[in-house]
C-alpha positions as CSV (number, residue, x, y, z in Angstrom):
1,P,-6.7,27.4,-121.1
2,G,-6.5,31.0,-121.9
3,D,-8.7,33.9,-120.8
4,H,-10.8,32.0,-118.1
5,H,-13.1,34.9,-117.4
6,T,-14.0,35.1,-121.2
7,A,-14.4,31.4,-121.3
8,Q,-17.1,31.6,-118.4
9,R,-18.9,34.3,-120.0
10,H,-19.5,32.0,-123.0
11,L,-19.9,28.7,-121.4
12,R,-22.5,29.8,-118.5
13,P,-25.1,30.6,-121.2
14,A,-24.2,27.3,-123.2
15,V,-25.2,25.1,-120.1
16,P,-28.8,26.1,-120.0
17,A,-29.0,26.2,-123.9
18,V,-28.2,22.6,-124.1
19,D,-30.6,21.5,-121.3
20,G,-34.1,19.9,-121.7
21,P,-35.0,18.2,-124.7
22,L,-31.5,18.8,-125.8
23,R,-29.7,17.1,-123.3
24,R,-29.2,14.0,-125.0
25,E,-28.0,15.5,-128.2
26,R,-24.6,14.9,-129.7
27,W,-24.5,17.0,-132.8
28,G,-21.7,14.7,-134.1
29,M,-19.5,14.9,-130.9
30,A,-18.2,11.9,-129.1
31,G,-19.9,13.0,-125.9
32,L,-23.4,14.5,-125.1
33,V,-22.9,18.4,-125.7
34,S,-24.8,19.1,-122.5
35,V,-22.3,17.0,-120.6
36,A,-19.2,18.6,-122.4
37,A,-20.5,22.1,-121.7
38,R,-20.6,21.1,-118.0
39,M,-17.1,19.7,-118.3
40,W,-15.5,22.8,-119.9
41,L,-17.4,25.2,-117.5
42,A,-16.5,23.4,-114.4
43,A,-12.7,23.2,-115.5
44,S,-12.6,26.9,-115.9
45,L,-14.5,27.7,-112.8
46,A,-11.9,25.4,-110.9
47,D,-8.8,27.2,-112.8
48,V,-10.3,30.7,-111.2
49,G,-10.9,29.2,-107.6
50,E,-14.6,29.0,-108.0
51,F,-14.6,25.4,-106.5
52,D,-18.1,25.2,-105.0
53,E,-20.1,26.0,-108.3
54,A,-17.2,23.8,-110.3
55,I,-18.2,20.8,-108.3
56,A,-21.7,21.4,-108.7
57,C,-21.6,21.8,-112.3
58,A,-19.4,18.6,-112.7
59,R,-21.6,16.6,-110.5
60,D,-24.6,17.7,-112.6
61,G,-22.7,16.7,-116.0
62,L,-22.0,13.2,-114.2
63,A,-25.7,12.8,-113.3
64,I,-26.9,13.5,-116.7
65,A,-24.2,11.0,-118.4
66,Q,-25.2,8.4,-116.0
67,D,-28.8,8.9,-116.6
68,A,-28.6,8.7,-120.2
69,D,-26.2,5.6,-119.9
70,H,-23.6,7.3,-122.1
71,P,-20.0,5.9,-121.4
72,W,-17.9,8.4,-123.1
73,S,-19.7,11.4,-121.2
74,T,-19.4,9.2,-118.0
75,A,-15.7,8.6,-118.0
76,G,-15.1,12.4,-119.0
77,S,-17.3,13.5,-116.1
78,H,-15.5,11.3,-113.6
79,M,-12.1,12.7,-115.0
80,T,-13.6,16.4,-114.4
81,L,-15.2,16.0,-111.2
82,G,-11.7,14.1,-109.9
83,V,-9.6,16.8,-111.2
84,V,-11.5,19.6,-109.9
85,L,-11.5,18.1,-106.5
86,L,-7.7,17.4,-107.1
87,T,-7.1,20.9,-107.9
88,R,-8.8,22.1,-104.7
89,G,-6.7,19.7,-102.7
90,H,-9.5,17.6,-101.4
91,L,-7.7,14.6,-102.0
92,D,-9.4,11.9,-99.9
93,E,-12.6,12.9,-102.3
94,A,-10.7,13.0,-105.4
95,A,-9.3,9.7,-105.3
96,P,-12.4,7.4,-105.2
97,V,-13.9,9.3,-108.2
98,L,-10.7,8.9,-110.1
99,E,-10.6,5.4,-109.5
100,R,-14.0,4.7,-110.5
101,G,-13.4,6.8,-113.7
102,I,-10.1,4.4,-114.6
103,A,-12.0,1.3,-113.7
104,F,-14.9,2.5,-115.7
105,A,-12.8,3.6,-118.9
106,R,-10.7,0.5,-118.8
107,E,-14.0,-1.7,-118.8
108,M,-15.6,0.4,-121.6
109,D,-12.2,0.6,-123.6
110,L,-12.2,4.3,-123.4
111,T,-8.5,4.7,-123.8
112,A,-8.8,8.5,-124.6
113,W,-9.6,9.5,-121.0
114,L,-7.0,7.3,-119.2
115,P,-4.0,9.6,-119.7
116,M,-5.8,12.3,-117.8
117,L,-7.6,9.9,-115.2
118,L,-4.3,8.0,-114.7
119,C,-2.0,11.0,-114.0
120,A,-4.7,12.9,-111.8
121,R,-4.9,9.6,-109.6
122,G,-1.2,9.3,-109.6
123,I,-0.5,12.8,-108.3
124,V,-3.1,12.3,-105.7
125,Q,-1.2,9.2,-104.6
126,C,2.1,11.0,-104.8
127,R,0.8,13.7,-102.4
128,Q,-0.9,11.2,-100.1
129,A,2.1,9.0,-100.0
130,P,5.1,9.9,-101.9
131,G,7.2,6.7,-102.8
132,G,3.9,4.7,-103.4
133,G,2.7,3.8,-107.0
134,G,1.6,7.1,-107.9
135,L,4.8,8.2,-110.0
136,A,4.2,5.0,-112.1
137,M,0.8,5.8,-112.9
138,I,1.6,9.2,-114.1
139,E,4.4,8.0,-116.2
140,E,1.8,5.6,-117.8
141,G,-0.5,8.3,-118.3
142,V,1.9,10.7,-120.1
143,Q,3.1,7.7,-122.2
144,R,-0.3,7.2,-123.1
145,G,-1.1,10.3,-124.1
146,T,2.1,10.7,-126.3
147,A,1.4,7.4,-127.9
148,L,-2.3,8.5,-128.6
149,R,-1.1,11.7,-129.7
150,I,-3.3,13.6,-127.3
151,L,-1.9,17.1,-126.9
152,S,-4.9,18.8,-125.2
153,R,-3.9,18.7,-121.3
154,Q,-0.4,17.1,-122.0
155,A,1.3,20.1,-120.3
156,Q,-0.8,19.6,-117.3
157,R,0.2,15.8,-117.1
158,L,3.7,16.8,-117.4
159,T,3.4,19.5,-114.8
160,W,2.0,16.7,-112.4
161,M,4.8,14.4,-113.6
162,A,7.2,17.2,-112.6
163,E,5.6,17.5,-109.0
164,A,5.8,13.8,-108.7
165,Y,9.6,13.6,-109.4
166,R,10.0,16.3,-106.9
167,L,8.2,14.8,-104.3
168,A,10.3,11.8,-104.9
169,G,13.5,13.7,-104.5
170,R,14.3,13.3,-108.1
171,T,15.2,17.1,-108.9
172,D,16.8,16.9,-112.4
173,E,13.8,14.9,-113.9
174,A,11.3,17.3,-111.9
175,V,13.2,20.5,-113.9
176,A,12.9,18.5,-117.3
177,A,9.5,17.6,-117.0
178,A,8.5,21.2,-116.0
179,T,10.4,22.7,-118.6
180,D,8.7,20.4,-121.2
181,A,5.3,21.5,-119.8
182,H,6.1,24.9,-119.9
183,R,7.2,24.8,-123.6
184,L,4.4,22.7,-124.9
185,A,1.9,24.8,-123.1
186,S,3.5,28.0,-124.7
187,E,3.7,26.5,-128.0
188,Q,-0.1,25.3,-128.0
189,G,-1.2,28.9,-126.4
190,E,-2.3,27.3,-123.2
191,R,-1.6,30.3,-121.1
192,G,-3.2,28.8,-117.9
193,S,-1.4,25.5,-118.3
194,A,2.0,27.6,-119.0
195,A,1.4,29.5,-115.6
196,G,1.2,26.3,-113.9
197,A,4.0,24.9,-115.3
198,L,6.3,27.7,-114.6
199,R,5.1,27.6,-111.0
200,M,6.1,24.1,-110.9
201,L,9.3,25.0,-112.5
202,A,10.0,27.4,-109.9
203,A,9.4,24.9,-107.0
204,A,11.8,22.6,-108.6
205,T,14.5,25.0,-109.1
206,A,13.7,27.2,-106.0
207,D,13.9,30.3,-108.2
208,A,12.2,33.4,-106.8
209,K,12.5,35.2,-110.1
210,S,10.3,32.2,-112.1
211,Y,7.8,32.3,-109.1
212,E,7.4,35.9,-109.7
213,A,6.7,35.3,-113.4
214,A,4.2,32.6,-112.7
215,L,2.7,35.0,-110.2
216,D,2.3,37.6,-113.0
217,A,0.7,35.1,-115.5
218,A,-1.7,33.8,-112.9
219,R,-2.9,37.3,-111.9
220,A,-3.2,38.3,-115.7
221,L,-5.6,35.3,-116.2
222,G,-7.2,35.4,-112.8
223,L,-5.9,32.1,-111.9
224,R,-6.4,32.4,-108.1
225,P,-5.2,28.8,-107.1
226,V,-2.1,29.1,-109.0
227,E,-1.7,32.8,-107.5
228,A,-2.1,31.2,-103.8
229,L,0.6,28.7,-104.7
230,C,3.1,31.0,-106.0
231,H,2.9,33.0,-102.8
232,L,3.2,30.2,-100.9
233,G,6.3,29.2,-102.7
234,L,7.7,32.7,-102.5
235,A,7.1,32.4,-98.8
236,I,8.9,29.2,-98.1
237,L,11.7,30.4,-100.3
238,A,12.0,33.6,-98.2
239,E,11.7,32.0,-95.1
240,G,14.9,29.7,-96.0
241,A,16.7,32.9,-97.0
242,H,16.0,34.4,-93.6
243,G,13.7,37.0,-95.0
244,A,11.1,37.3,-92.3
245,A,9.3,40.3,-93.7
246,P,8.8,39.1,-97.2
247,A,7.9,35.6,-95.7
248,R,5.3,36.8,-93.5
249,E,3.8,38.8,-96.3
250,H,3.7,36.4,-99.0
251,A,2.4,33.5,-96.3
252,A,-0.5,35.9,-95.1
253,R,-1.6,36.2,-98.6
254,A,-1.5,32.5,-99.6
255,L,-3.3,31.7,-96.0
256,E,-5.9,34.1,-97.0
257,M,-6.6,32.9,-100.5
258,L,-6.2,29.0,-99.7
259,R,-8.8,29.8,-96.9
260,A,-11.1,31.6,-99.0
261,M,-11.2,28.8,-101.9
262,G,-11.1,25.8,-99.5
263,M,-7.8,24.5,-100.6
264,R,-7.2,22.7,-97.5
265,D,-4.3,20.3,-98.5
266,W,-1.8,23.5,-98.6
267,L,-3.2,25.1,-95.5
268,P,-1.1,23.4,-92.6
269,R,2.0,24.4,-94.7
270,A,1.0,27.9,-95.0
271,G,-0.2,28.1,-91.5
272,S,3.3,27.0,-90.3
273,L,5.2,30.1,-91.8
């Protein structure tokens, strides 16, 4: 992930360009190009908080993949839709989509999709019930990504692992995983993933300066979900430091953005500040 607005300018016209009789073309790719274009567009839309369009796009891709009976595209579409719902904080909807994706990928031996599917399902489980089996799923997903040398989105997987460690009270491991995620994302030029990793590092270390750096990076890229969560993190830090005015300011901004994007998983915490 880099400049998400530029990505959308290229991806939006790409989707209709591969519709109609071209919907089932692969042109040498593992998956259907029409589905891949929708997966990329849905992911980019979610990164900037345009969730309604992202969900519609991902569901459209899944329908095309299933209609074409194309396993690779079907597994990838389950992953994409599940991650979009997860990013929005719609955990109850994300869980069954990701579970179906995991079962399908295992059944069809599509191991390349399992790192993301397992990690995404794992962090849903960790958020819903810390102390359950979610962390083990994330660790398996990260290990699979490493073993298969899949560097794409490995920074995101490490960021989820850092969050899971933090939720489990394993702070040192959370800091190490978030640091690794930020380093890897930076090395690969994944600016969006780097901003998300930096936000998680800020959460793990309770460091306002890291939150501010993540906030600046998110604003520069138009990553409204990350921006909203940075405001929420800064509000929580300011409240703990008895900084009433900064806490209220950041909480109000976070609440406004979270409501506008329908990111309901974080609304109760933002509303309590």
